[in-house]
DRENROTI-366355 format. One record per atom (N, C-alpha, C): residue in three letters; atom name; x, y, z. Coordinates in steps of 0.05 Angstrom, whole numbers, plus 32768, in hexadecimal, padded with zeros to 4 digits. Example, Ala and Ser with C-alpha at 12.3 -4.5 7.8 and 13.67 -1.06 7.14 Angstrom:
! residues 2
<r><code>ALA</code><site>N</site><u>8108</u><v>7F8E</v><w>809C</w></r>
<r><code>ALA</code><site>CA</site><u>80F6</u><v>7FA6</v><w>809C</w></r>
<r><code>ALA</code><site>C</site><u>8108</u><v>7FBE</v><w>809C</w></r>
<r><code>SER</code><site>N</site><u>8101</u><v>7FD3</v><w>808E</w></r>
<r><code>SER</code><site>CA</site><u>8111</u><v>7FEB</v><w>808F</w></r>
<r><code>SER</code><site>C</site><u>8102</u><v>8001</v><w>809D</w></r>
! end
This chain:
! residues 73
<r><code>MET</code><site>N</site><u>7E18</u><v>7EB8</v><w>7FD0</w></r>
<r><code>MET</code><site>CA</site><u>7E2C</u><v>7EC8</v><w>7FE2</w></r>
<r><code>MET</code><site>C</site><u>7E48</u><v>7EC9</v><w>7FD4</w></r>
<r><code>ASN</code><site>N</site><u>7E51</u><v>7EE0</v><w>7FCF</w></r>
<r><code>ASN</code><site>CA</site><u>7E6B</u><v>7EE4</v><w>7FC3</w></r>
<r><code>ASN</code><site>C</site><u>7E81</u><v>7EDE</v><w>7FD8</w></r>
<r><code>ILE</code><site>N</site><u>7E95</u><v>7ECC</v><w>7FD1</w></r>
<r><code>ILE</code><site>CA</site><u>7EAB</u><v>7EC8</v><w>7FE3</w></r>
<r><code>ILE</code><site>C</site><u>7EC2</u><v>7ED8</v><w>7FDB</w></r>
<r><code>LEU</code><site>N</site><u>7EC3</u><v>7EE4</v><w>7FC2</w></r>
<r><code>LEU</code><site>CA</site><u>7ED9</u><v>7EF3</v><w>7FB9</w></r>
<r><code>LEU</code><site>C</site><u>7ECD</u><v>7F08</v><w>7FA6</w></r>
<r><code>GLU</code><site>N</site><u>7ED3</u><v>7F21</v><w>7FA8</w></r>
<r><code>GLU</code><site>CA</site><u>7ECA</u><v>7F34</v><w>7F96</w></r>
<r><code>GLU</code><site>C</site><u>7EDE</u><v>7F4A</v><w>7F91</w></r>
<r><code>ALA</code><site>N</site><u>7EE3</u><v>7F52</v><w>7F7A</w></r>
<r><code>ALA</code><site>CA</site><u>7EF4</u><v>7F69</v><w>7F72</w></r>
<r><code>ALA</code><site>C</site><u>7EE6</u><v>7F7B</v><w>7F5E</w></r>
<r><code>VAL</code><site>N</site><u>7EE8</u><v>7F95</v><w>7F60</w></r>
<r><code>VAL</code><site>CA</site><u>7EDC</u><v>7FA8</v><w>7F4E</w></r>
<r><code>VAL</code><site>C</site><u>7EF1</u><v>7FBA</v><w>7F42</w></r>
<r><code>LYS</code><site>N</site><u>7EEC</u><v>7FBF</v><w>7F29</w></r>
<r><code>LYS</code><site>CA</site><u>7EFD</u><v>7FD1</v><w>7F19</w></r>
<r><code>LYS</code><site>C</site><u>7F1B</u><v>7FCB</v><w>7F19</w></r>
<r><code>ILE</code><site>N</site><u>7F22</u><v>7FB1</v><w>7F12</w></r>
<r><code>ILE</code><site>CA</site><u>7F3D</u><v>7FA8</v><w>7F12</w></r>
<r><code>ILE</code><site>C</site><u>7F4C</u><v>7FB6</v><w>7EFA</w></r>
<r><code>HIS</code><site>N</site><u>7F61</u><v>7FC3</v><w>7EFE</w></r>
<r><code>HIS</code><site>CA</site><u>7F71</u><v>7FCF</v><w>7EE9</w></r>
<r><code>HIS</code><site>C</site><u>7F8E</u><v>7FC6</v><w>7EEB</w></r>
<r><code>LYS</code><site>N</site><u>7F9A</u><v>7FC1</v><w>7ED3</w></r>
<r><code>LYS</code><site>CA</site><u>7FB6</u><v>7FBB</v><w>7ED0</w></r>
<r><code>LYS</code><site>C</site><u>7FC0</u><v>7FC4</v><w>7EB6</w></r>
<r><code>SER</code><site>N</site><u>7FD7</u><v>7FD0</v><w>7EB5</w></r>
<r><code>SER</code><site>CA</site><u>7FE2</u><v>7FD9</v><w>7E9B</w></r>
<r><code>SER</code><site>C</site><u>8001</u><v>7FD5</v><w>7E9D</w></r>
<r><code>TYR</code><site>N</site><u>800E</u><v>7FD3</v><w>7E86</w></r>
<r><code>TYR</code><site>CA</site><u>802A</u><v>7FD0</v><w>7E84</w></r>
<r><code>TYR</code><site>C</site><u>8034</u><v>7FE7</v><w>7E73</w></r>
<r><code>GLY</code><site>N</site><u>804E</u><v>7FED</v><w>7E77</w></r>
<r><code>GLY</code><site>CA</site><u>805A</u><v>8002</v><w>7E67</w></r>
<r><code>GLY</code><site>C</site><u>805A</u><v>801D</v><w>7E75</w></r>
<r><code>ASN</code><site>N</site><u>805E</u><v>8032</v><w>7E64</w></r>
<r><code>ASN</code><site>CA</site><u>8060</u><v>804D</v><w>7E6F</w></r>
<r><code>ASN</code><site>C</site><u>804B</u><v>805E</v><w>7E62</w></r>
<r><code>LYS</code><site>N</site><u>804B</u><v>8079</v><w>7E69</w></r>
<r><code>LYS</code><site>CA</site><u>8037</u><v>808B</v><w>7E5E</w></r>
<r><code>LYS</code><site>C</site><u>8033</u><v>808A</v><w>7E40</w></r>
<r><code>LEU</code><site>N</site><u>804B</u><v>8089</v><w>7E32</w></r>
<r><code>LEU</code><site>CA</site><u>804A</u><v>8089</v><w>7E16</w></r>
<r><code>LEU</code><site>C</site><u>8044</u><v>806E</v><w>7E08</w></r>
<r><code>ASN</code><site>N</site><u>804A</u><v>8058</v><w>7E15</w></r>
<r><code>ASN</code><site>CA</site><u>8046</u><v>803E</v><w>7E0B</w></r>
<r><code>ASN</code><site>C</site><u>8039</u><v>802C</v><w>7E1F</w></r>
<r><code>LYS</code><site>N</site><u>801F</u><v>8032</v><w>7E24</w></r>
<r><code>LYS</code><site>CA</site><u>8010</u><v>8025</v><w>7E38</w></r>
<r><code>LYS</code><site>C</site><u>7FFE</u><v>800F</v><w>7E2E</w></r>
<r><code>GLN</code><site>N</site><u>8000</u><v>7FF7</v><w>7E38</w></r>
<r><code>GLN</code><site>CA</site><u>7FEF</u><v>7FE1</v><w>7E31</w></r>
<r><code>GLN</code><site>C</site><u>7FDC</u><v>7FD8</v><w>7E49</w></r>
<r><code>GLU</code><site>N</site><u>7FC2</u><v>7FDE</v><w>7E46</w></r>
<r><code>GLU</code><site>CA</site><u>7FAF</u><v>7FD7</v><w>7E5C</w></r>
<r><code>GLU</code><site>C</site><u>7FA7</u><v>7FBB</v><w>7E58</w></r>
<r><code>VAL</code><site>N</site><u>7FAA</u><v>7FA9</v><w>7E6B</w></r>
<r><code>VAL</code><site>CA</site><u>7FA1</u><v>7F8E</v><w>7E68</w></r>
<r><code>VAL</code><site>C</site><u>7F89</u><v>7F88</v><w>7E79</w></r>
<r><code>LEU</code><site>N</site><u>7F84</u><v>7F96</v><w>7E8F</w></r>
<r><code>LEU</code><site>CA</site><u>7F6C</u><v>7F94</v><w>7E9E</w></r>
<r><code>LEU</code><site>C</site><u>7F60</u><v>7FB0</v><w>7E9F</w></r>
<r><code>LYS</code><site>N</site><u>7F47</u><v>7FB4</v><w>7E96</w></r>
<r><code>LYS</code><site>CA</site><u>7F3B</u><v>7FCE</v><w>7E92</w></r>
<r><code>LYS</code><site>C</site><u>7F20</u><v>7FCF</v><w>7EA2</w></r>
<r><code>GLY</code><site>N</site><u>7F22</u><v>7FD1</v><w>7EBD</w></r>
<r><code>GLY</code><site>CA</site><u>7F0A</u><v>7FD3</v><w>7ECC</w></r>
<r><code>GLY</code><site>C</site><u>7EF9</u><v>7FBA</v><w>7ECE</w></r>
<r><code>LEU</code><site>N</site><u>7F07</u><v>7FA4</v><w>7ED1</w></r>
<r><code>LEU</code><site>CA</site><u>7EFA</u><v>7F89</v><w>7ED4</w></r>
<r><code>LEU</code><site>C</site><u>7EEE</u><v>7F86</v><w>7EF0</w></r>
<r><code>ASP</code><site>N</site><u>7ED4</u><v>7F7F</v><w>7EEF</w></r>
<r><code>ASP</code><site>CA</site><u>7EC5</u><v>7F78</v><w>7F08</w></r>
<r><code>ASP</code><site>C</site><u>7EC2</u><v>7F5A</v><w>7F0A</w></r>
<r><code>ILE</code><site>N</site><u>7EC5</u><v>7F4D</v><w>7F1F</w></r>
<r><code>ILE</code><site>CA</site><u>7EC1</u><v>7F31</v><w>7F21</w></r>
<r><code>ILE</code><site>C</site><u>7EB8</u><v>7F29</v><w>7F3E</w></r>
<r><code>SER</code><site>N</site><u>7EA5</u><v>7F16</v><w>7F40</w></r>
<r><code>SER</code><site>CA</site><u>7E9E</u><v>7F0C</v><w>7F59</w></r>
<r><code>SER</code><site>C</site><u>7E9C</u><v>7EED</v><w>7F57</w></r>
<r><code>ILE</code><site>N</site><u>7EA4</u><v>7EE0</v><w>7F6C</w></r>
<r><code>ILE</code><site>CA</site><u>7EA4</u><v>7EC3</v><w>7F6D</w></r>
<r><code>ILE</code><site>C</site><u>7E95</u><v>7EBA</v><w>7F84</w></r>
<r><code>GLU</code><site>N</site><u>7E81</u><v>7EA9</v><w>7F7F</w></r>
<r><code>GLU</code><site>CA</site><u>7E70</u><v>7E9F</v><w>7F92</w></r>
<r><code>GLU</code><site>C</site><u>7E7B</u><v>7E83</v><w>7F9E</w></r>
<r><code>LYS</code><site>N</site><u>7E72</u><v>7E80</v><w>7FB7</w></r>
<r><code>LYS</code><site>CA</site><u>7E79</u><v>7E67</v><w>7FC3</w></r>
<r><code>LYS</code><site>C</site><u>7E70</u><v>7E4D</v><w>7FB3</w></r>
<r><code>GLY</code><site>N</site><u>7E85</u><v>7E3C</v><w>7FAF</w></r>
<r><code>GLY</code><site>CA</site><u>7E80</u><v>7E23</v><w>7FA1</w></r>
<r><code>GLY</code><site>C</site><u>7E84</u><v>7E27</v><w>7F83</w></r>
<r><code>GLU</code><site>N</site><u>7E89</u><v>7E3F</v><w>7F78</w></r>
<r><code>GLU</code><site>CA</site><u>7E8D</u><v>7E44</v><w>7F5D</w></r>
<r><code>GLU</code><site>C</site><u>7EAA</u><v>7E3E</v><w>7F53</w></r>
<r><code>PHE</code><site>N</site><u>7EAE</u><v>7E32</v><w>7F3C</w></r>
<r><code>PHE</code><site>CA</site><u>7EC7</u><v>7E2D</v><w>7F30</w></r>
<r><code>PHE</code><site>C</site><u>7ECB</u><v>7E43</v><w>7F1B</w></r>
<r><code>VAL</code><site>N</site><u>7EE4</u><v>7E4E</v><w>7F1A</w></r>
<r><code>VAL</code><site>CA</site><u>7EE9</u><v>7E64</v><w>7F08</w></r>
<r><code>VAL</code><site>C</site><u>7F02</u><v>7E5E</v><w>7EF8</w></r>
<r><code>SER</code><site>N</site><u>7F01</u><v>7E65</v><w>7EDE</w></r>
<r><code>SER</code><site>CA</site><u>7F18</u><v>7E63</v><w>7ECE</w></r>
<r><code>SER</code><site>C</site><u>7F1B</u><v>7E7F</v><w>7EBF</w></r>
<r><code>ILE</code><site>N</site><u>7F34</u><v>7E85</v><w>7EB8</w></r>
<r><code>ILE</code><site>CA</site><u>7F39</u><v>7E9F</v><w>7EAA</w></r>
<r><code>ILE</code><site>C</site><u>7F44</u><v>7E97</v><w>7E8F</w></r>
<r><code>LEU</code><site>N</site><u>7F36</u><v>7E9F</v><w>7E7A</w></r>
<r><code>LEU</code><site>CA</site><u>7F3D</u><v>7E98</v><w>7E5E</w></r>
<r><code>LEU</code><site>C</site><u>7F40</u><v>7EB3</v><w>7E4F</w></r>
<r><code>GLY</code><site>N</site><u>7F51</u><v>7EB0</v><w>7E3B</w></r>
<r><code>GLY</code><site>CA</site><u>7F56</u><v>7EC7</v><w>7E28</w></r>
<r><code>GLY</code><site>C</site><u>7F6E</u><v>7EC4</v><w>7E18</w></r>
<r><code>PRO</code><site>N</site><u>7F70</u><v>7ED4</v><w>7E04</w></r>
<r><code>PRO</code><site>CA</site><u>7F88</u><v>7ED3</v><w>7DF4</w></r>
<r><code>PRO</code><site>C</site><u>7FA2</u><v>7EDE</v><w>7E01</w></r>
<r><code>SER</code><site>N</site><u>7FB8</u><v>7EDA</v><w>7DF6</w></r>
<r><code>SER</code><site>CA</site><u>7FD2</u><v>7EE2</v><w>7E01</w></r>
<r><code>SER</code><site>C</site><u>7FD1</u><v>7F01</v><w>7E03</w></r>
<r><code>GLY</code><site>N</site><u>7FDA</u><v>7F0B</v><w>7E1A</w></r>
<r><code>GLY</code><site>CA</site><u>7FDB</u><v>7F27</v><w>7E1F</w></r>
<r><code>GLY</code><site>C</site><u>7FC1</u><v>7F32</v><w>7E29</w></r>
<r><code>SER</code><site>N</site><u>7FAE</u><v>7F21</v><w>7E30</w></r>
<r><code>SER</code><site>CA</site><u>7F93</u><v>7F2D</v><w>7E39</w></r>
<r><code>SER</code><site>C</site><u>7F91</u><v>7F32</v><w>7E56</w></r>
<r><code>GLY</code><site>N</site><u>7FA5</u><v>7F2A</v><w>7E65</w></r>
<r><code>GLY</code><site>CA</site><u>7FA5</u><v>7F31</v><w>7E83</w></r>
<r><code>GLY</code><site>C</site><u>7F9E</u><v>7F1A</v><w>7E95</w></r>
<r><code>LYS</code><site>N</site><u>7FA0</u><v>7F01</v><w>7E8B</w></r>
<r><code>LYS</code><site>CA</site><u>7F98</u><v>7EE9</v><w>7E9C</w></r>
<r><code>LYS</code><site>C</site><u>7FAD</u><v>7EE7</v><w>7EB4</w></r>
<r><code>GLN</code><site>N</site><u>7FC6</u><v>7EE9</v><w>7EAE</w></r>
<r><code>GLN</code><site>CA</site><u>7FD9</u><v>7EE6</v><w>7EC4</w></r>
<r><code>GLN</code><site>C</site><u>7FD7</u><v>7EFE</v><w>7ED8</w></r>
<r><code>PRO</code><site>N</site><u>7FD6</u><v>7F16</v><w>7ED2</w></r>
<r><code>PRO</code><site>CA</site><u>7FD2</u><v>7F2C</v><w>7EE6</w></r>
<r><code>PRO</code><site>C</site><u>7FB9</u><v>7F27</v><w>7EF7</w></r>
<r><code>CYS</code><site>N</site><u>7FA3</u><v>7F1F</v><w>7EEA</w></r>
<r><code>CYS</code><site>CA</site><u>7F8B</u><v>7F1A</v><w>7EF8</w></r>
<r><code>CYS</code><site>C</site><u>7F8C</u><v>7F02</v><w>7F0C</w></r>
<r><code>SER</code><site>N</site><u>7F99</u><v>7EEE</v><w>7F04</w></r>
<r><code>SER</code><site>CA</site><u>7F9E</u><v>7ED6</v><w>7F15</w></r>
<r><code>SER</code><site>C</site><u>7FAF</u><v>7EDE</v><w>7F2D</w></r>
<r><code>MET</code><site>N</site><u>7FC5</u><v>7EEC</v><w>7F26</w></r>
<r><code>MET</code><site>CA</site><u>7FD7</u><v>7EF4</v><w>7F3D</w></r>
<r><code>MET</code><site>C</site><u>7FCB</u><v>7F06</v><w>7F51</w></r>
<r><code>PHE</code><site>N</site><u>7FB8</u><v>7F18</v><w>7F46</w></r>
<r><code>PHE</code><site>CA</site><u>7FA9</u><v>7F29</v><w>7F59</w></r>
<r><code>PHE</code><site>C</site><u>7F99</u><v>7F1A</v><w>7F6C</w></r>
<r><code>PHE</code><site>N</site><u>7F8A</u><v>7F07</v><w>7F63</w></r>
<r><code>PHE</code><site>CA</site><u>7F79</u><v>7EF7</v><w>7F74</w></r>
<r><code>PHE</code><site>C</site><u>7F89</u><v>7EE5</v><w>7F87</w></r>
<r><code>LEU</code><site>N</site><u>7F9F</u><v>7EDC</v><w>7F7E</w></r>
<r><code>LEU</code><site>CA</site><u>7FB1</u><v>7ECC</v><w>7F8F</w></r>
<r><code>LEU</code><site>C</site><u>7FC1</u><v>7EDF</v><w>7FA2</w></r>
<r><code>ARG</code><site>N</site><u>7FBD</u><v>7EF8</v><w>7F9F</w></r>
<r><code>ARG</code><site>CA</site><u>7FCC</u><v>7F0D</v><w>7FAF</w></r>
<r><code>ARG</code><site>C</site><u>7FEB</u><v>7F0B</v><w>7FAC</w></r>
<r><code>LEU</code><site>N</site><u>7FF4</u><v>7F04</v><w>7F94</w></r>
<r><code>LEU</code><site>CA</site><u>8012</u><v>7F02</v><w>7F90</w></r>
<r><code>LEU</code><site>C</site><u>801C</u><v>7F1C</v><w>7F82</w></r>
<r><code>THR</code><site>N</site><u>800A</u><v>7F2F</v><w>7F7F</w></r>
<r><code>THR</code><site>CA</site><u>8013</u><v>7F48</v><w>7F73</w></r>
<r><code>THR</code><site>C</site><u>8005</u><v>7F60</v><w>7F7F</w></r>
<r><code>ARG</code><site>N</site><u>8011</u><v>7F76</v><w>7F81</w></r>
<r><code>ARG</code><site>CA</site><u>8004</u><v>7F8E</v><w>7F8C</w></r>
<r><code>ARG</code><site>C</site><u>8002</u><v>7FA4</v><w>7F76</w></r>
<r><code>SER</code><site>N</site><u>800B</u><v>7F9C</v><w>7F5D</w></r>
<r><code>SER</code><site>CA</site><u>800C</u><v>7FB0</v><w>7F48</w></r>
<r><code>SER</code><site>C</site><u>7FF0</u><v>7FB3</v><w>7F3B</w></r>
<r><code>VAL</code><site>N</site><u>7FDD</u><v>7FA0</v><w>7F3F</w></r>
<r><code>VAL</code><site>CA</site><u>7FC2</u><v>7FA2</v><w>7F35</w></r>
<r><code>VAL</code><site>C</site><u>7FB1</u><v>7FB2</v><w>7F48</w></r>
<r><code>LYS</code><site>N</site><u>7FA4</u><v>7FC5</v><w>7F3C</w></r>
<r><code>LYS</code><site>CA</site><u>7F95</u><v>7FD9</v><w>7F4C</w></r>
<r><code>LYS</code><site>C</site><u>7F78</u><v>7FD1</v><w>7F4E</w></r>
<r><code>ALA</code><site>N</site><u>7F6F</u><v>7FC9</v><w>7F66</w></r>
<r><code>ALA</code><site>CA</site><u>7F53</u><v>7FC5</v><w>7F6A</w></r>
<r><code>ALA</code><site>C</site><u>7F4F</u><v>7FBC</v><w>7F87</w></r>
<r><code>PRO</code><site>N</site><u>7F39</u><v>7FC3</v><w>7F94</w></r>
<r><code>PRO</code><site>CA</site><u>7F32</u><v>7FB7</v><w>7FAF</w></r>
<r><code>PRO</code><site>C</site><u>7F2A</u><v>7F9B</v><w>7FAC</w></r>
<r><code>LEU</code><site>N</site><u>7F31</u><v>7F8A</v><w>7FBF</w></r>
<r><code>LEU</code><site>CA</site><u>7F29</u><v>7F6F</v><w>7FC0</w></r>
<r><code>LEU</code><site>C</site><u>7F1A</u><v>7F68</v><w>7FD9</w></r>
<r><code>LYS</code><site>N</site><u>7F01</u><v>7F5D</v><w>7FD7</w></r>
<r><code>LYS</code><site>CA</site><u>7EF2</u><v>7F57</v><w>7FEE</w></r>
<r><code>LYS</code><site>C</site><u>7EF0</u><v>7F38</v><w>7FEE</w></r>
<r><code>SER</code><site>N</site><u>7EF4</u><v>7F2E</v><w>8007</w></r>
<r><code>SER</code><site>CA</site><u>7EF4</u><v>7F0F</v><w>800B</w></r>
<r><code>SER</code><site>C</site><u>7EE5</u><v>7F08</v><w>8024</w></r>
<r><code>LYS</code><site>N</site><u>7ED7</u><v>7EF1</v><w>8023</w></r>
<r><code>LYS</code><site>CA</site><u>7ECB</u><v>7EE5</v><w>8039</w></r>
<r><code>LYS</code><site>C</site><u>7EDD</u><v>7ED0</v><w>8044</w></r>
<r><code>ALA</code><site>N</site><u>7EF5</u><v>7ECE</v><w>803C</w></r>
<r><code>ALA</code><site>CA</site><u>7F09</u><v>7EBA</v><w>8044</w></r>
<r><code>ALA</code><site>C</site><u>7F10</u><v>7EC3</v><w>8061</w></r>
<r><code>LYS</code><site>N</site><u>7F18</u><v>7EAE</v><w>8070</w></r>
<r><code>LYS</code><site>CA</site><u>7F22</u><v>7EB3</v><w>808C</w></r>
<r><code>LYS</code><site>C</site><u>7F3B</u><v>7EC3</v><w>808E</w></r>
<r><code>LYS</code><site>N</site><u>7F4D</u><v>7EBE</v><w>807A</w></r>
<r><code>LYS</code><site>CA</site><u>7F68</u><v>7ECC</v><w>8079</w></r>
<r><code>LYS</code><site>C</site><u>7F6E</u><v>7ED4</v><w>805C</w></r>
<r><code>LEU</code><site>N</site><u>7F75</u><v>7EED</v><w>8059</w></r>
<r><code>LEU</code><site>CA</site><u>7F7B</u><v>7EF6</v><w>803F</w></r>
<r><code>LEU</code><site>C</site><u>7F94</u><v>7F07</v><w>8040</w></r>
<r><code>ARG</code><site>N</site><u>7FA9</u><v>7EFE</v><w>8032</w></r>
<r><code>ARG</code><site>CA</site><u>7FC2</u><v>7F0D</v><w>8034</w></r>
<r><code>ARG</code><site>C</site><u>7FC0</u><v>7F29</v><w>8027</w></r>
<r><code>PRO</code><site>N</site><u>7FCD</u><v>7F3C</v><w>8032</w></r>
<r><code>PRO</code><site>CA</site><u>7FCC</u><v>7F58</v><w>8026</w></r>
<r><code>PRO</code><site>C</site><u>7FDA</u><v>7F59</v><w>800D</w></r>
! end
């Protein structure tokens, strides 16, 4: 049973002429009891991904489904 699921996570920095995509359609699901770590080289999107799941940012575009009792918007 998934307790957290996100589909097609996108995040980019910069403008139209100088755009750096760090998350390009990432799909992730986390099951109950599962431990998750986010690994990758510098600039690969670890921090935006973490902030999205912690709901500390709204600049990452993706729907988030949760089985948690309370999820901040």
